[in-house]
N, CA, C and O of each residue as an XYZ file, in Angstrom:
304
protein
N       0.790     -1.261     -0.230
C       0.083     -0.170     -0.016
C       0.715      1.191     -0.289
O       1.941      1.116     -0.209
N       0.266      2.417     -0.587
C       0.910      3.883     -0.735
C       0.950      4.263      0.320
O      -0.083      4.272      0.989
N       2.305      4.766      0.909
C       2.204      5.506      1.919
C       1.610      6.781      1.788
O       1.620      7.486      2.798
N       0.997      7.312      0.562
C      -0.637      8.194      0.586
C      -1.712      7.276      1.313
O      -2.316      7.406      2.377
N      -1.715      6.599      0.629
C      -2.723      5.512      1.383
C      -3.100      4.935      2.791
O      -4.148      4.789      3.421
N      -1.599      4.640      3.027
C      -1.754      4.025      4.914
C      -1.161      5.829      5.495
O      -0.296      5.909      6.367
N      -1.720      6.984      4.921
C      -2.210      8.512      5.791
C      -3.616      8.425      5.907
O      -4.328      8.789      6.843
N      -3.977      7.804      4.651
C      -5.486      7.970      4.348
C      -6.110      6.897      5.507
O      -6.796      7.142      6.499
N      -5.687      5.838      5.074
C      -6.321      5.093      6.498
C      -5.881      5.268      7.542
O      -6.547      4.409      8.120
N      -5.163      5.772      8.451
C      -5.110      6.674      9.573
C      -5.847      8.144      9.761
O      -5.945      8.627     10.889
N      -6.257      8.693      8.825
C      -7.005      9.505      9.020
C      -8.774      9.797      9.190
O      -9.550     10.631      9.656
N      -8.770      8.534      8.491
C     -10.534      7.761      7.711
C     -11.097      6.667      9.545
O     -12.165      6.350     10.068
N      -9.296      6.443      9.940
C     -10.194      5.625     10.890
C     -10.551      6.725     12.123
O     -11.202      6.613     13.162
N      -9.793      7.867     11.490
C     -10.527      8.617     13.468
C     -11.926      9.282     13.040
O     -12.417     10.008     13.903
N     -12.516      9.169     12.051
C     -14.115      9.715     11.704
C     -15.143      8.468     12.441
O     -15.030      7.329     12.894
N     -16.132      9.454     12.234
C     -17.705      8.737     12.784
C     -16.915      7.487     11.656
O     -16.063      7.392     10.772
N     -18.150      6.487     12.640
C     -19.038      5.735     12.359
C     -19.878      5.610     10.853
O     -19.575      4.916      9.883
N     -20.785      6.336     10.989
C     -21.741      7.316     10.349
C     -20.962      7.896      8.619
O     -21.548      8.135      7.563
N     -19.926      7.942      8.850
C     -19.200      8.899      7.363
C     -17.643      7.892      7.370
O     -16.708      8.026      6.581
N     -17.727      7.059      8.323
C     -16.887      5.731      7.343
C     -18.202      4.939      6.715
O     -18.303      4.665      5.520
N     -18.737      4.765      7.261
C     -19.842      3.964      6.472
C     -19.935      4.163      4.860
O     -19.721      3.323      3.986
N     -20.410      5.856      4.694
C     -20.930      6.190      3.984
C     -19.531      6.923      2.842
O     -19.664      7.774      1.963
N     -18.190      6.160      3.319
C     -17.193      6.364      2.482
C     -16.967      4.787      2.432
O     -16.735      4.678      1.228
N     -16.900      3.763      2.835
C     -17.047      2.471      2.647
C     -18.251      2.411      0.927
O     -18.066      1.871     -0.164
N     -19.007      2.958      1.287
C     -20.227      2.202      0.688
C     -19.538      3.190     -1.012
O     -19.342      2.704     -2.125
N     -19.337      4.668     -0.533
C     -19.046      5.348     -2.213
C     -17.282      3.925     -2.327
O     -17.089      3.300     -3.369
N     -16.718      3.824     -1.584
C     -15.207      3.431     -2.448
C     -15.596      1.677     -2.942
O     -14.776      1.076     -3.636
N     -16.836      1.024     -2.521
C     -17.293     -0.394     -2.695
C     -18.225      0.233     -4.256
O     -18.243     -0.469     -5.267
N     -18.689      1.135     -4.225
C     -19.437      1.010     -5.430
C     -18.108      1.799     -6.560
O     -18.076      1.146     -7.603
N     -17.301      2.719     -6.582
C     -16.485      3.144     -7.118
C     -15.709      1.976     -8.375
O     -15.243      2.072     -9.510
N     -16.025      0.427     -6.900
C     -14.857     -0.332     -8.203
C     -15.862     -0.918     -8.803
O     -15.697     -2.119     -8.584
N     -17.395     -0.681     -9.822
C     -18.398     -1.579    -10.441
C     -18.014     -0.746    -10.821
O     -17.347     -0.302     -9.887
N     -17.893      0.085    -11.842
C     -17.290      0.770    -12.974
C     -17.505      0.223    -14.294
O     -17.856      0.957    -15.218
N     -17.242     -1.501    -14.503
C     -17.912     -2.295    -15.513
C     -19.765     -2.728    -15.161
O     -19.828     -3.812    -14.581
N     -20.510     -2.386    -15.293
C     -21.701     -2.589    -15.461
C     -22.185     -2.636    -16.882
O     -21.807     -2.185    -17.963
N     -23.329     -3.480    -16.363
C     -23.837     -4.698    -17.528
C     -25.014     -4.467    -17.500
O     -25.569     -5.475    -17.064
N     -25.922     -3.487    -17.782
C     -27.730     -3.028    -18.192
C     -27.735     -4.102    -18.393
O     -28.442     -4.639    -17.540
N     -27.360     -4.763    -19.028
C     -28.109     -6.501    -19.544
C     -28.490     -7.896    -18.342
O     -29.063     -8.986    -18.317
N     -27.692     -6.922    -17.415
C     -27.872     -8.309    -16.670
C     -28.102     -7.830    -15.679
O     -28.342     -8.641    -14.785
N     -28.173     -5.898    -15.175
C     -28.684     -5.133    -14.507
C     -30.391     -5.096    -14.837
O     -31.145     -4.939    -13.877
N     -30.792     -5.202    -15.811
C     -32.169     -5.436    -16.404
C     -32.608     -6.682    -15.474
O     -33.319     -6.773    -14.473
N     -31.792     -7.694    -16.330
C     -32.233     -9.294    -15.765
C     -32.446     -9.139    -14.416
O     -33.534     -9.528    -13.992
N     -31.700     -8.686    -13.681
C     -31.925     -9.156    -12.473
C     -32.982     -7.968    -12.202
O     -33.550     -8.671    -11.366
N     -33.743     -6.775    -12.181
C     -34.258     -5.789    -11.979
C     -36.034     -7.283    -12.206
O     -36.831     -7.784    -11.414
N     -35.765     -7.389    -13.935
C     -37.014     -8.687    -13.298
C     -37.452     -9.503    -13.064
O     -38.621     -9.819    -13.290
N     -35.861    -10.649    -12.034
C     -36.234    -11.518    -12.081
C     -36.425    -10.736    -10.220
O     -36.454    -11.565     -9.311
N     -36.521     -9.420     -9.883
C     -36.826     -9.132     -8.054
C     -38.528     -9.199     -8.294
O     -39.372     -9.768     -7.602
N     -38.737     -8.191     -9.864
C     -40.325     -7.832     -9.958
C     -40.639    -10.023     -9.448
O     -40.891    -10.591     -8.385
N     -40.421    -10.527    -10.913
C     -41.365    -11.408    -10.502
C     -41.533    -12.075     -9.085
O     -42.556    -12.361     -8.463
N     -39.912    -12.265     -8.709
C     -40.060    -12.875     -6.929
C     -41.004    -12.164     -6.487
O     -42.092    -12.713     -6.310
N     -40.871    -10.982     -6.238
C     -42.031    -10.292     -4.819
C     -43.649    -10.313     -5.768
O     -44.711    -10.161     -5.164
N     -43.616    -10.458     -6.818
C     -45.131    -10.737     -7.075
C     -45.677    -12.387     -6.365
O     -46.672    -12.759     -5.743
N     -44.263    -13.128     -6.925
C     -44.829    -14.171     -6.294
C     -45.241    -14.792     -5.353
O     -45.937    -15.792     -5.179
N     -44.106    -13.210     -4.040
C     -44.570    -13.642     -2.619
C     -46.306    -12.582     -2.538
O     -47.326    -13.060     -2.043
N     -46.241    -11.375     -3.046
C     -47.485    -11.157     -2.315
C     -48.418    -11.553     -3.054
O     -49.392    -10.912     -2.659
N     -48.838    -12.411     -4.138
C     -49.597    -13.200     -4.577
C     -49.855    -14.717     -4.030
O     -50.847    -15.375     -4.344
N     -48.706    -15.224     -3.076
C     -48.827    -16.554     -2.738
C     -48.448    -17.773     -3.199
O     -48.884    -18.882     -2.892
N     -47.216    -17.329     -4.306
C     -47.122    -18.566     -5.327
C     -45.872    -18.705     -5.059
O     -45.076    -19.158     -5.882
N     -45.503    -18.278     -3.702
C     -43.540    -18.715     -3.519
C     -43.977    -19.330     -2.844
O     -45.023    -19.331     -2.194
N     -42.762    -20.229     -3.009
C     -42.051    -21.737     -2.399
C     -40.868    -21.137     -1.922
O     -39.994    -20.577     -2.583
N     -40.936    -21.319     -0.679
C     -39.936    -20.377     -0.299
C     -39.397    -22.269      1.644
O     -40.188    -22.973      2.272
N     -38.447    -22.220      1.687
C     -37.896    -23.027      3.174
C     -37.709    -21.971      4.358
O     -37.792    -20.750      4.224
N     -37.501    -22.509      5.281
C     -37.497    -21.652      6.769
C     -36.275    -20.950      6.526
O     -35.431    -21.585      5.893
N     -36.011    -19.900      6.847
C     -34.374    -19.182      7.417
C     -33.552    -20.211      8.705
O     -32.334    -20.179      8.882
N     -34.615    -21.182      9.599
C     -33.544    -21.981     10.841
C     -32.999    -22.884      9.418
O     -31.800    -23.056      9.201
N     -33.991    -23.366      8.594
C     -33.423    -25.248      7.435
C     -32.523    -24.489      6.392
O     -31.786    -25.282      5.806
N     -32.382    -23.295      6.025
C     -31.685    -23.004      5.139
C     -30.263    -22.469      5.968
O     -29.194    -22.685      5.398
N     -30.253    -22.079      6.721
C     -28.929    -21.584      7.768
C     -28.363    -22.670      8.327
O     -27.143    -22.793      8.443
N     -29.310    -23.626      8.754
C     -28.492    -24.907     10.262
C     -28.308    -25.595      8.268
O     -27.174    -26.010      8.505
N     -28.510    -25.970      6.756
C     -27.947    -26.451      5.913
C     -26.428    -25.715      5.582
O     -25.418    -26.362      5.302
N     -26.507    -23.889      5.696
C     -25.476    -23.481      5.168
C     -24.835    -24.180      5.870
O     -24.100    -25.087      5.479
N     -25.181    -23.590      7.900
C     -23.397    -23.949      8.342
C     -23.428    -26.167      8.408
O     -22.261    -26.506      8.609
N     -24.014    -26.977      8.339
C     -24.390    -27.937      8.299
C     -22.396    -28.109      7.011
O     -21.211    -28.229      7.320
N     -23.042    -28.027      5.869
C     -22.484    -27.182      3.879
C     -20.993    -27.118      5.073
O     -20.219    -27.963      5.524
N     -21.144    -25.813      5.203
C     -19.454    -24.982      5.212
C     -18.566    -25.472      7.076
O     -17.503    -24.919      7.358
N     -18.934    -26.057      7.651
C     -18.801    -26.411      9.066
C     -17.625    -27.412      9.106
O     -17.265    -27.899     10.177
């Protein structure tokens, strides 16, 4: 890491939690320069479809306890 970045880290660590969170959000999103509009549109369509299924009562889900238990078992 450059000397400038190290100095920034020290200065930024002294900011409030809210300010650090906003900066982190900005920095993370600044990494996403290459967004694919077709992919974004496809995700928007999928999310809308899934929300409609939930609101209509046709969505098939699993209890969160079951999902988390399966994940813990798989990755432990």
